N, C-alpha and C positions, 0 to 999 in steps of 0.2 A: 293306920296305916301302911305307908308303900313301902311295898316291899323289893327285898333287894337284891338282887340277883348278880353273882359272879357269870361273866363270860369267858371262857380258859382256850386259846387256841394255843398251837408253838408258834404263830406270826398272825398275819393278817386276814387270813381265811376266815375265820368265825366273824370278823364283822360281816358278812352274809346274814349270819343269824341272828345276831345282834340289832341286825337292823327289822330282821323279817319278827324278832322277840318284841322289838318297840313298838312294831306297827299293831301288833297283837294286845298290848302291855302299853299303853303308852304312858297309865301314870307308877311303872315299877321302875325304881332307881337302880340305873346297870351300870357294873362298872367290866370295863374287859381289862383281862391280862392275854401280857402273848409272852412265851417263853422263850424269847426272841435269840438269849444268848446261845440255847440249843439246838435253834431253828437250821434245816429240816429233821424233822420227826424220822421222817420215811427211812434214812439209809441207818438208823440206830440198832444194835443186837437188843432184843427183848428183856432181859433181864436188867439192866444198866437204866436202857429208856423208862420201866416201869416205877424204879426204885425216883428216879427224877424225877417223874410226873408228880409221884406220892410227895417228896419232899418239896417240889417249888406249892404245888396245891396248900398242901397242910400248911404253909408260910403264909400264903394266903387269905386263908379261913382263917386265922391268926390275924389278921393286919386289915380285911376286908370284913367279917361279920356278917355274910352275905347268910339269906334263909333258902340258897336254894344253888348248885353252882349248876352251868352248864357246861358238858367237855364237850366244846366246837370244832373237832378235832375227830376225826374217823380211826386214823391210827390211835391218838391218844386212849378211844373208847374202846375199841377193839379189843385194846391190849390189856387196860390197867384200872379199868369202871368196876367191874369185882371187886379192884384189890384198892381202891376209895371207898366203894360202899362200904365195906369189914373195917375201912378204918374211921371211920364219919358217921357221925347220925342224921346230916341233912341230907336231904334228897339230893341227887344228880341226874342231870339228864345226860342221855349219850348219842352220839351221832353214829349211826352204821350206815353204808350202803345202802338205799333206797332198791333192793333186788324186788323187795314185797310189790309194791306198785308197776315195779319195768313188766314184771312180768302180768299185771292184770291188764297191762296197756298193748303190750306189744300183737301184732297181727303176724308178724312174720315170724314169729316165734326164736330169734334171733338177738338177743341184747347183748352190747356191751357196757363191759363196766372199768370206767377209769379210778385211777386211785393211785396212792404212794406204791412202793413197792413193798411196803410192811404190810397196808392190809389187804391187798391182793393173795398172801401168803398164809395170813390168817384161819384157823380152823373157823371162828364167828362165820367170818365169807362164805365158805365152805357147808357151812351149818345153812345160810340163810339160804344159798343156791338150793340144796338140798330138798328145804321144807319147803320152799314156795315157787322155785322156778322148775324141780324136776322137770318139768315136759319143755323147756326151753333150752334153746342151743346159750349158753352165757360165755361170753369172752371177756378175758380178765385180762385187765392190763396195765400193771405197772407203770406208768409215765414214768421218766427218770428225772426230767426237768420241771414240769407243766407247775406246780406249785412255785418254783421260782421264779418263774416267768410272770405270773398272776402276780406276785409280790411287784416285780419289776413295774410291770400292767400300773398297778395303785400308785406304786410312788413314783410315776408319771413316764416312763421311759416307753417309748412307740414299742409297739408288738410288732414279730416279725410272724407272720402271719406263713409262711412257706415253711418253720420253725414249728410252731404249732402245727398243722399239718404232718408232720413228721412225726410226733409226739403223738397225736392220737389214730392214725392211722392206723395202727393194728388191732381196734376196738370196730372197722370198718369191711364186714368182711359178706360174701355173696357166697347162699351155701343151697344148692339142687333150686336154685331160681328162685331165693329167698335174699334177702336183704335184712339188714340190721337195721330196724327201725326203733330201737329206745337206748339210748344211752345212760347210764346214770354217771351223776357226778359223785363220784367215791371217795372226793377232800374236798373241802370247805372253801378251797380256797380256789377248785376249776369256774364256779359261778363269776369270779371276777371278770375271770373273760369269755364270757358266756356270750358274748357279741362277734369274737374273736372266732369263739367255736364254730360255731355256725356259719361264718364266713370261708372258713378251713375246711369245711367238713366237704367229702366228697357227694354227698348227698343230702338230702335232707331228712334230718331225724329228729325223733323228741327229745330233747336233754330233759334230763331229772334232776330238780335243787331239790335239795333235804330241807332246806333253811324253814319254807314255810312250817310240812310237817312237824320240826323240832318246836318252830315259837307254836306250833297250834298245845303239844305237848306238856310245854311249860306253860301254858296258860292251864289246863287241868291241873298241873301238879299244883300249883301256888293258889288256882281254887279252891286244892284239898286241903290246903294248910290252915284254914280260917284264919282269925285274928289274927295279924304278927305283932307279936312284945318284939321291940324295938329296945329296951332295957338293957345303958349299958353298951352297947354301940357305938363305933366313930361317929361321929359327925355327919352330914349329908356328903357323898361321894358321888353325885351323879356328874359324871363326863370326865371321869378319871380312867384313866391306859394306865397300864403296870406294866415295864419291862424288867426284863434281868438281868439286860446290859445297859450301858448309858444310852438313852436317845432323848429327842425329843418327841412331842406327838406324831409331828409331824401333819401336812395335810391333808393327806388320805385321811386319818383317823379323824383330826376337827371336822371332815364334813361328814364322820357318820355320827357328833355330837360329844365325842371324846377330845378336849382340848389341852385336857392336864394330865400330866403326866407325872410317875411316882416310880421309882429307881429301886427294885428289890436285887441289890448287887448278888446274885448266883449264878459267877460264872462255872461252866464245864469244867469238869477235871478239881475245882476248889478244894 
């Protein structure tokens, strides 16, 4: 029986992860969910955001009956993953800034981390730096508008390279004759702008997209589940995308294989 995997994000960013999972596990049944009513997560306060994520994910689990859940959002993972695991027994795979591989790849020992404002201030992010990049200079930058730019890009709006350059400029540093040479994309939205990021960068760097590593981890988790028991779960839902506000899938979702929409009406503040 095919495993059913729920991929959750605040918006379109998790599509980069869903695409990598589909390449890693072509036999899996993927359902995508976007908490579109609450997007973007980066500006939320911690406590209400944890409760929001927990409520949306609980409803999705009830309706979708997945075998595993991928939290394809750095902000949600660094903040709410422990809470989700405490409330549910099924496996959760999170997304955290790829600081460990960045520290392994850098030659200059100057690493940039582009993320949301929420992710760069989390203790989890600081712990990753202290554990894996203690020998490096790590420049954290909470890009205020990059996720929204990525959403607009995927929806068909032409990218503004000058605006993107302004968003990423703080992580490009020259220190003691060395330059930033690796930049971590600490939000799953950002790989949607990879070509634009490369064009807007003041010099060439390695941008690290976490999606392939997440997909490999999902493959390991699914393999560890053994035989999937689908008794009592909903009929096949492949190609389904769920939103928390009223909208159609749109061309970007359809291009990624999600052509049917289900609305889970969960307005903010209701």
